[in-house]
C-alpha positions in Angstrom: 102.1 33.3 93.6 100.6 36.5 92.4 102.2 39.7 91.0 101.5 42.9 89.1 103.6 44.9 86.8 106.2 46.8 88.8 106.6 44.1 91.4 110.0 42.4 91.8 110.8 38.8 91.4 113.5 37.5 93.9 115.1 34.2 93.1 117.3 32.8 95.9 120.3 30.9 94.8 119.7 27.7 96.8 122.4 25.6 95.1 126.1 26.2 95.4 127.3 28.5 92.6 123.8 29.9 91.9 123.6 33.5 93.1 120.4 35.3 94.0 118.7 37.2 91.2 116.4 40.1 91.1 114.2 41.3 88.3 111.4 43.7 87.8 108.1 42.3 86.5 107.2 44.1 83.3 104.1 42.1 82.4 101.8 39.5 83.9 100.4 37.2 81.3 97.3 36.0 83.3 94.3 38.0 84.5 94.7 36.8 88.1 98.4 37.7 88.6 99.7 34.2 88.3 102.8 33.3 86.2 104.2 33.5 83.6 105.8 36.9 84.1 107.9 38.9 81.7 110.9 39.9 83.8 113.7 42.3 83.2 116.6 41.0 85.2 119.0 43.5 86.8 121.6 42.4 84.2 119.3 43.9 81.6 118.1 40.7 79.9 114.4 40.1 79.6 112.8 36.6 79.9 109.4 35.0 80.3 109.5 33.3 83.7 107.6 30.6 85.4 109.0 31.0 89.0 110.0 27.9 90.9 109.8 27.2 94.7 113.0 29.3 95.3 111.3 32.5 94.1 109.0 35.1 95.6 107.3 38.3 94.5 107.7 41.5 96.5 106.5 45.1 95.9 108.9 48.0 95.7 108.4 49.0 99.4 109.3 45.4 100.6 112.3 45.3 98.3 113.5 48.6 99.9 113.1 47.1 103.3 115.1 44.0 102.3 117.9 46.0 100.8 118.0 48.2 103.9 118.3 45.1 106.1 121.0 43.7 103.9 123.0 46.9 104.0 122.7 47.1 107.8 123.8 43.4 108.1 126.9 44.0 105.9 127.8 47.1 108.0 127.4 45.2 111.3 129.7 42.4 109.9 132.3 45.0 108.8 132.2 46.6 112.3 132.7 43.2 114.0 135.6 42.4 111.7 137.2 45.8 112.4 136.7 45.4 116.2 138.3 41.9 116.2 141.2 43.1 114.1 141.9 45.9 116.7 142.1 43.5 119.6 
């Protein structure tokens, strides 16, 4: 895993009760972009992170694509629910 400041760390909640988390990488502590990373989580807390296997690094453009796809998926599900309720 490699990152640069400004990238985003996405941690998928793979266990029941663990929700996905997103944080902006503020600082990379190694010269080659490997962990640890200083991350500011969306909740506002900062932490030094050694990401596990359920994490990935994306740049801002990729995060925007992910968020667009999530929004489109939610809209499609809502349309399907509305259509089924109208039947």
